[in-house]
N, CA, C and O atoms as a MOPAC input file, in Angstrom:
PM7 MOZYME 1SCF
protein

 N    -29.86000 1   -64.21000 1   -71.15600 1
 C    -28.13000 1   -64.16100 1   -71.58600 1
 C    -28.19500 1   -62.67700 1   -72.08800 1
 O    -28.96200 1   -61.99000 1   -72.76300 1
 N    -27.14800 1   -62.54300 1   -71.50100 1
 C    -26.84600 1   -60.94300 1   -71.71100 1
 C    -26.60700 1   -60.27300 1   -72.92200 1
 O    -25.94800 1   -61.05500 1   -73.60800 1
 N    -26.78400 1   -59.32100 1   -73.48700 1
 C    -26.62900 1   -58.71700 1   -74.80900 1
 C    -25.25300 1   -58.76300 1   -75.55200 1
 O    -24.90100 1   -58.99800 1   -76.70800 1
 N    -24.60800 1   -58.42400 1   -74.33500 1
 C    -23.46900 1   -58.00500 1   -74.63800 1
 C    -22.22900 1   -59.23200 1   -74.10000 1
 O    -22.09500 1   -59.33600 1   -72.88100 1
 N    -21.25200 1   -60.23300 1   -75.10600 1
 C    -20.30200 1   -60.64600 1   -74.00300 1
 C    -19.87100 1   -60.51800 1   -72.74900 1
 O    -20.09000 1   -59.32800 1   -72.51900 1
 N    -19.41800 1   -60.96200 1   -71.83000 1
 C    -18.55500 1   -60.94700 1   -70.60200 1
 C    -17.28900 1   -60.43100 1   -70.85500 1
 O    -16.65200 1   -60.64400 1   -71.88600 1
 N    -16.91700 1   -59.74100 1   -69.89900 1
 C    -15.31100 1   -58.83900 1   -69.55000 1
 C    -14.64600 1   -58.10200 1   -71.01700 1
 O    -13.44800 1   -58.08200 1   -71.30300 1
 N    -15.86400 1   -57.47000 1   -71.90100 1
 C    -15.08400 1   -56.84300 1   -72.64000 1
 C    -14.74700 1   -57.58700 1   -74.14900 1
 O    -14.11200 1   -57.19000 1   -75.12600 1
 N    -15.25300 1   -58.46300 1   -73.94900 1
 C    -14.70000 1   -59.32200 1   -75.19700 1
 C    -15.68700 1   -59.25400 1   -76.35500 1
 O    -16.83200 1   -58.92300 1   -76.04600 1
 N    -15.39300 1   -59.55500 1   -77.85900 1
 C    -15.65100 1   -58.99300 1   -79.00900 1
 C    -16.90200 1   -59.84800 1   -79.25100 1
 O    -17.10500 1   -60.84300 1   -78.55600 1
 N    -17.78700 1   -59.45500 1   -80.27900 1
 C    -18.78200 1   -60.21400 1   -80.45300 1
 C    -18.87800 1   -61.18300 1   -81.36100 1
 O    -19.81900 1   -61.95400 1   -81.54900 1
 N    -17.58700 1   -61.08400 1   -82.06000 1
 C    -16.84400 1   -61.93300 1   -83.25100 1
 C    -15.63600 1   -62.41300 1   -82.55100 1
 O    -14.91200 1   -61.53000 1   -82.09300 1
 N    -15.17300 1   -64.00100 1   -82.32900 1
 C    -14.13100 1   -64.11600 1   -81.77700 1
 C    -13.27200 1   -65.32000 1   -83.38000 1
 O    -13.83600 1   -66.22500 1   -83.99600 1
 N    -12.48700 1   -65.03100 1   -83.48000 1
 C    -11.88500 1   -65.90100 1   -84.50700 1
 C    -10.10500 1   -66.92800 1   -83.52900 1
 O     -8.88700 1   -66.75400 1   -83.51600 1
 N    -11.02900 1   -67.84000 1   -82.95700 1
 C     -9.83900 1   -68.81900 1   -82.31400 1
 C     -8.87500 1   -69.53300 1   -83.21700 1
 O     -9.26800 1   -70.22000 1   -84.16000 1
 N     -7.52300 1   -69.35000 1   -82.89900 1
 C     -6.82000 1   -70.11400 1   -83.79200 1
 C     -5.57200 1   -70.73600 1   -83.14100 1
 O     -5.19500 1   -70.04500 1   -82.19500 1
 N     -5.00700 1   -71.55100 1   -83.30100 1
 C     -3.69900 1   -72.20800 1   -82.58300 1
 C     -3.27700 1   -73.97700 1   -83.03200 1
 O     -3.68300 1   -74.35300 1   -84.13200 1
 N     -2.58700 1   -74.85200 1   -82.27500 1
 C     -2.42900 1   -75.84400 1   -82.80000 1
 C     -3.44500 1   -76.75800 1   -82.33200 1
 O     -3.96300 1   -76.58100 1   -81.23000 1
 N     -3.78100 1   -77.75200 1   -83.10400 1
 C     -4.64400 1   -78.83000 1   -82.85800 1
 C     -4.23900 1   -79.16900 1   -81.81900 1
 O     -3.31000 1   -79.96800 1   -81.94300 1
 N     -4.55000 1   -78.89000 1   -80.59400 1
 C     -4.28200 1   -80.16000 1   -79.41900 1
 C     -5.38800 1   -79.79400 1   -78.30500 1
 O     -6.24700 1   -78.97200 1   -78.62500 1
 N     -5.41100 1   -80.25700 1   -77.24600 1
 C     -6.10100 1   -80.20700 1   -75.97500 1
 C     -6.47100 1   -78.83000 1   -75.87100 1
 O     -7.64400 1   -78.46700 1   -75.94900 1
 N     -5.40800 1   -77.96900 1   -75.68100 1
 C     -5.55000 1   -76.65500 1   -75.21200 1
 C     -6.52800 1   -75.65400 1   -76.15800 1
 O     -7.08000 1   -74.63400 1   -75.74300 1
 N     -6.62100 1   -76.26500 1   -77.71500 1
 C     -7.14900 1   -75.13300 1   -78.51800 1
 C     -8.86700 1   -75.94800 1   -78.05900 1
 O     -9.71600 1   -75.09600 1   -77.79700 1
 N     -9.15600 1   -76.81000 1   -78.00200 1
 C    -10.55700 1   -77.66900 1   -77.77600 1
 C    -10.92700 1   -77.15300 1   -76.52700 1
 O    -12.15200 1   -77.04400 1   -76.46200 1
 N    -10.34500 1   -76.79200 1   -75.50500 1
 C    -10.85500 1   -76.47300 1   -74.34100 1
 C    -11.17700 1   -74.94300 1   -74.59600 1
 O    -12.22600 1   -74.54400 1   -74.09000 1
 N    -10.32500 1   -73.91700 1   -75.40100 1
 C    -10.62600 1   -72.82400 1   -75.65400 1
 C    -11.83100 1   -72.61400 1   -76.27000 1
 O    -12.50500 1   -71.64100 1   -75.93500 1
 N    -12.27900 1   -73.50400 1   -77.26700 1
 C    -13.15700 1   -73.20700 1   -77.69500 1
 C    -14.53900 1   -73.62400 1   -76.97100 1
 O    -15.58900 1   -72.98200 1   -76.93900 1
 N    -14.24500 1   -74.87600 1   -76.40000 1
 C    -15.07800 1   -75.37600 1   -75.24800 1
 C    -15.37300 1   -74.32400 1   -74.15900 1
 O    -16.45200 1   -74.52900 1   -73.60200 1
 N    -14.76400 1   -73.36500 1   -73.76100 1
 C    -14.86600 1   -72.47500 1   -72.75200 1
 C    -15.61600 1   -71.11100 1   -73.60000 1
 O    -16.50000 1   -70.51200 1   -72.98900 1
 N    -15.37900 1   -70.81400 1   -74.49600 1
 C    -16.03500 1   -69.96100 1   -75.09600 1
 C    -17.77300 1   -70.14700 1   -75.46800 1
 O    -18.59600 1   -69.23300 1   -75.41500 1
 N    -18.05100 1   -71.57600 1   -75.84700 1
 C    -19.01400 1   -72.03400 1   -76.03500 1
 C    -20.02200 1   -71.97400 1   -74.45800 1
 O    -21.23600 1   -71.84100 1   -74.29900 1
 N    -19.10900 1   -72.10500 1   -73.66000 1
 C    -19.65400 1   -72.16800 1   -72.27600 1
 C    -20.62100 1   -71.05200 1   -71.48700 1
 O    -21.55900 1   -71.01800 1   -70.69100 1
 N    -19.31900 1   -69.72800 1   -72.63400 1
 C    -19.91700 1   -68.86800 1   -71.58100 1
 C    -20.83900 1   -68.30100 1   -72.69900 1
 O    -20.87200 1   -67.07700 1   -72.57800 1
 N    -21.54600 1   -68.69700 1   -73.66600 1
 C    -22.71300 1   -68.49800 1   -74.59500 1
 C    -22.31100 1   -68.11600 1   -76.17400 1
 O    -23.20000 1   -67.67400 1   -76.90200 1
 N    -21.55000 1   -68.21600 1   -76.46200 1
 C    -21.01900 1   -67.94300 1   -78.06800 1
 C    -21.44800 1   -69.18800 1   -78.48000 1
 O    -21.86200 1   -70.13500 1   -77.81100 1
 N    -21.24300 1   -69.01800 1   -80.07300 1
 C    -22.14900 1   -69.82700 1   -80.92500 1
 C    -20.88500 1   -69.99800 1   -82.00100 1
 O    -20.18000 1   -69.06600 1   -82.38700 1
 N    -20.76900 1   -71.23900 1   -82.35400 1
 C    -20.13000 1   -71.67200 1   -83.75000 1
 C    -20.55100 1   -71.12300 1   -84.80200 1
 O    -21.72100 1   -71.25500 1   -85.15900 1
 N    -19.74700 1   -70.48000 1   -85.41500 1
 C    -19.93100 1   -69.73300 1   -86.70700 1
 C    -19.40700 1   -70.46900 1   -88.09700 1
 O    -18.18800 1   -70.63200 1   -88.04700 1
 N    -19.86000 1   -70.84100 1   -89.03300 1
 C    -18.91600 1   -71.35300 1   -89.74000 1
 C    -18.25000 1   -73.12600 1   -89.53900 1
 O    -18.54400 1   -73.93300 1   -88.65700 1
 N    -17.31700 1   -73.29000 1   -90.67200 1
 C    -16.65900 1   -74.42600 1   -90.08900 1
 C    -15.52300 1   -74.25600 1   -89.83900 1
 O    -14.86900 1   -73.34500 1   -90.34700 1
 N    -14.95400 1   -75.28300 1   -88.82200 1
 C    -13.66800 1   -74.87900 1   -88.22100 1
 C    -12.62500 1   -75.47400 1   -89.92100 1
 O    -12.94800 1   -76.21000 1   -90.85400 1
 N    -11.49100 1   -74.78000 1   -89.64200 1
 C    -10.56100 1   -74.42400 1   -90.53800 1
 C     -9.32700 1   -75.36700 1   -90.27300 1
 O     -9.36500 1   -75.92400 1   -89.17600 1
 N     -8.05300 1   -75.70200 1   -91.20700 1
 C     -6.94800 1   -76.43000 1   -90.81100 1
 C     -6.18800 1   -75.98800 1   -91.73300 1
 O     -6.58900 1   -75.33500 1   -92.69700 1
 N     -4.60700 1   -76.42100 1   -91.43500 1
 C     -3.38300 1   -76.01100 1   -92.06000 1
 C     -2.77700 1   -76.48100 1   -91.84700 1
 O     -2.94300 1   -76.84000 1   -90.68200 1
 N     -1.49800 1   -77.04900 1   -92.46200 1
 C     -0.30200 1   -77.43800 1   -91.94000 1
 C      0.76300 1   -76.49200 1   -92.54900 1
 O      0.85500 1   -76.16400 1   -93.73200 1
 N      1.47900 1   -76.15100 1   -91.60200 1
 C      2.65500 1   -74.70500 1   -91.19100 1
 C      3.89300 1   -75.31100 1   -91.58700 1
 O      4.86600 1   -74.62400 1   -91.89800 1
 N      3.90400 1   -76.78000 1   -91.59300 1
 C      5.41100 1   -77.31400 1   -91.71500 1
 C      5.81700 1   -78.15700 1   -91.12800 1
 O      6.56100 1   -79.04000 1   -91.55500 1
 N      5.23700 1   -77.98500 1   -89.61700 1
 C      5.78400 1   -78.59500 1   -88.22300 1
 C      4.47500 1   -79.25300 1   -87.62200 1
 O      4.41800 1   -80.38500 1   -87.14100 1
 N      3.47600 1   -78.38400 1   -87.72800 1
 C      2.16000 1   -79.19600 1   -86.86200 1
 C      0.86300 1   -78.51000 1   -87.90900 1
 O      0.76100 1   -77.75500 1   -88.87600 1
 N      0.20300 1   -79.13400 1   -87.21700 1
 C     -1.66000 1   -78.63300 1   -87.83900 1
 C     -1.72100 1   -77.52700 1   -87.06100 1
 O     -1.30400 1   -77.46400 1   -85.90400 1
 N     -2.36500 1   -76.43300 1   -87.83100 1
 C     -2.99600 1   -74.85600 1   -86.89100 1
 C     -4.44500 1   -75.11900 1   -87.00000 1
 O     -4.74800 1   -75.40000 1   -88.16000 1
 N     -5.27200 1   -75.12100 1   -86.31800 1
 C     -6.72400 1   -75.15600 1   -86.47600 1
 C     -7.29700 1   -73.46800 1   -86.12600 1
 O     -6.78200 1   -72.60600 1   -85.41300 1
 N     -8.49600 1   -73.44000 1   -86.91000 1
 C     -9.50100 1   -71.84100 1   -86.57900 1
 C    -10.66400 1   -72.36900 1   -86.17000 1
 O    -10.76800 1   -73.55700 1   -86.47600 1
 N    -11.88800 1   -71.76200 1   -85.39000 1
 C    -12.81500 1   -71.66400 1   -85.42500 1
 C    -13.71800 1   -70.36900 1   -85.23500 1
 O    -13.84200 1   -70.13400 1   -84.03300 1
 N    -14.37000 1   -69.47800 1   -86.02000 1
 C    -15.02000 1   -68.92100 1   -85.67200 1
 C    -16.09900 1   -68.96200 1   -84.58300 1
 O    -16.66500 1   -70.03500 1   -84.37600 1
 N    -16.53800 1   -67.50100 1   -83.63000 1
 C    -17.34200 1   -67.92800 1   -82.70000 1
 C    -18.17000 1   -66.35900 1   -83.07800 1
 O    -17.59300 1   -65.30200 1   -83.33200 1
 N    -19.29900 1   -66.53100 1   -83.03700 1
 C    -20.27300 1   -65.44400 1   -82.71200 1
 C    -21.12600 1   -65.19500 1   -81.20800 1
 O    -21.55100 1   -66.21000 1   -80.65600 1
 N    -21.36600 1   -63.89300 1   -80.57200 1
 C    -22.25100 1   -63.63900 1   -79.73600 1
 C    -23.71400 1   -63.74400 1   -80.03000 1
 O    -24.12700 1   -62.98800 1   -80.90900 1
 N    -24.60900 1   -64.57800 1   -79.43000 1
 C    -26.11500 1   -64.19800 1   -80.45900 1
 C    -26.34800 1   -63.18400 1   -80.14100 1
 O    -26.04500 1   -62.65500 1   -79.07200 1
 N    -27.09700 1   -62.61000 1   -81.28300 1
 C    -27.68600 1   -61.49400 1   -81.06800 1
 C    -29.35300 1   -61.76500 1   -80.28000 1
 O    -30.15000 1   -62.70200 1   -80.33600 1
 N    -29.35700 1   -60.21000 1   -79.44800 1
 C    -30.63500 1   -60.73000 1   -78.83100 1
 C    -31.68100 1   -60.49300 1   -79.99800 1
 O    -31.35800 1   -59.87700 1   -81.01300 1
 N    -33.03400 1   -61.04500 1   -79.79300 1
 C    -33.94700 1   -60.80200 1   -80.46300 1
 C    -34.56600 1   -59.61700 1   -81.02100 1
 O    -34.99000 1   -59.39800 1   -82.15600 1
 N    -34.52400 1   -58.85400 1   -79.90800 1
 C    -34.80800 1   -57.15800 1   -80.43800 1
 C    -33.74700 1   -56.77600 1   -81.18600 1
 O    -34.03400 1   -56.43900 1   -82.33500 1
 N    -32.30000 1   -56.71400 1   -80.79400 1
 C    -31.57300 1   -56.46200 1   -82.08200 1
 C    -31.35200 1   -57.20000 1   -83.88100 1
 O    -30.84800 1   -56.90400 1   -84.96400 1
 N    -32.16100 1   -58.35500 1   -83.18100 1
 C    -31.98100 1   -58.66300 1   -84.73500 1
 C    -33.35300 1   -58.41800 1   -85.47700 1
 O    -33.31100 1   -58.49500 1   -86.70500 1
 N    -34.61500 1   -58.11900 1   -84.85800 1
 C    -35.53600 1   -57.62300 1   -85.36200 1
 C    -35.11100 1   -56.11400 1   -85.94000 1
 O    -35.39700 1   -55.84900 1   -87.10800 1
 N    -34.51500 1   -55.25700 1   -85.21900 1
 C    -34.05400 1   -54.28100 1   -85.77400 1
 C    -32.99600 1   -54.58200 1   -87.06100 1
 O    -33.27900 1   -54.06800 1   -88.14400 1
 N    -32.12100 1   -55.17700 1   -86.98000 1
 C    -31.48700 1   -55.17200 1   -88.13500 1
 C    -32.32500 1   -55.64300 1   -89.60600 1
 O    -32.00500 1   -55.50300 1   -90.78600 1
 N    -33.48100 1   -56.23200 1   -88.98500 1
 C    -33.81200 1   -56.71900 1   -90.27800 1
 C    -34.74900 1   -55.75500 1   -90.73200 1
 O    -35.10200 1   -55.58600 1   -91.90000 1
 N    -35.17500 1   -55.05800 1   -89.59900 1
 C    -36.18700 1   -53.93400 1   -90.45500 1
 C    -35.29900 1   -52.48500 1   -91.16500 1
 O    -35.79900 1   -51.44200 1   -91.58400 1
 N    -33.85100 1   -52.88300 1   -91.10600 1
 C    -33.05800 1   -52.04600 1   -91.82400 1
 C    -33.01400 1   -52.46000 1   -93.27300 1
 O    -32.81700 1   -51.61400 1   -94.14600 1
 N    -33.21600 1   -53.91900 1   -93.59500 1
 C    -33.12000 1   -54.57900 1   -95.13000 1
 C    -33.66400 1   -53.92500 1   -96.02200 1
 O    -33.64500 1   -54.33100 1   -97.18400 1

C-alpha cells in the first residue's frame, strides 16, 4: 500500500452527508482506496433529514508507526 493517500487526499477524512445510498457509496469508495474506519459513525437530525458522518484514516506504514512510537 502506498505510504500516502492517492490524488493528494488527506490522511484523515470526515465524510458527512444525508443518510442515503450516496453517502454509503462515498464511504465504500474510501475503504476501497485503502482508508480504514476510525471510530463510530455519528448521526443527527437537522429537522428535515438524518445527517451522518464517518471518520476515516489512511493507515500508517509500519516504519512511520515505529518512528512515532519511539518519540513517546
